[in-house]
N, C-alpha and C positions, 0 to 999 in steps of 0.2 A: 393438734394436727394443723390448724391454720398457720401456726408459726413455722412449721416445716415447709408448707407451701410458699410462704413469703420468703423464706431463706432460699428456696430453690429458684424462685423468680428473680431474686436479687442476683443470683449467680448466672442465670440464663439471659436476662435482658441485656447486659453489657456485651455478651457474645453476639447476640442478634444485632445490636447496634453496630458493632464492628463489621459484621458481614454486610449490612446495608451500606455502610460508608465505603467499604471496599468495592461493592457492586457499582455504586454511582461514581466513584473516583477512578477506578481501574478497569473493571470488566466492561462496563457499558461503553466508555469511549473507545476501547480497543476493538470491540465488536463493530462499532460504527466505522472506524478506520479500516478494518478488514473488509467490510462490505464495500466501501468506496474504492479500495484497491482492486477488489474482484470485479467491480463494475468497470473501472478504467481499463483493466486488462481485457475484458470481454469486448469493449468498444474500440479497440485499436483498429486503425485502418491505414491503408497505403498512403504515404505522404505525410503522416504525422511525425513531428519532431519529438524525440524521446531522449531520456537519459537512462543509461543502463546501470545495473548495480556495480559495474566495473568502472563507472565514471565516464564512459563515452557519450558524447552528444552525437546523435545520429538521426537519420531519416529512414523511415520504414519503406523498403522497396518492394516487399512481398510478404504475404502471410499464407501459411499452409498449416492448418491444425494448430499445433503448439510450437511451431518453428517459425521464426520471423527472420527475414533477410533484411539487413540494414546496410546503409551506405554512410560512410563518414570520411572526413579528411578532404584535403584538396584534390586528390585523385579519385574521389568517390569510391574508395575501397569498399568491397562488399564483404560481409560476414554473416554467418547464420548464428542466431542465439535462440534460447528457449524463451517462450512467452513470459515465464515467471521472472526472467532476468531484467525485465523493464522496471525501472524504479519509478519514473514519472513522465508525464507529458510536459513538453516545453511550450512556452507561448511564443517563441521566436519563429518567424516565418521561414520557409525553406530558402528564400532569397538571401537571408542574412547569414546563411551557413558559411559563405566565403569571407564574410566580414570578421568572423571569429578567429580566423587564422592569422 
């Protein structure tokens, strides 16, 4: 019977190692990234420069629940987007908005 246990362990150990590698290479970093994105979306405030998932560089003009009003372009065009449509915060100050055009 000890030979049967050894054979079973030889089959199970590689599967466990594969799962451990997948956890540390794929699952754990993705969870960390998701947590950072959730934190970024929760901490958005009026005046922040953002990039939307559509590629617009804009400034947040107002926030109400999950709807964000943004301004963009030379005429400060306003639009309403969902909070989840924000891709990232930009480091450019609001004064540099006209320099981009």
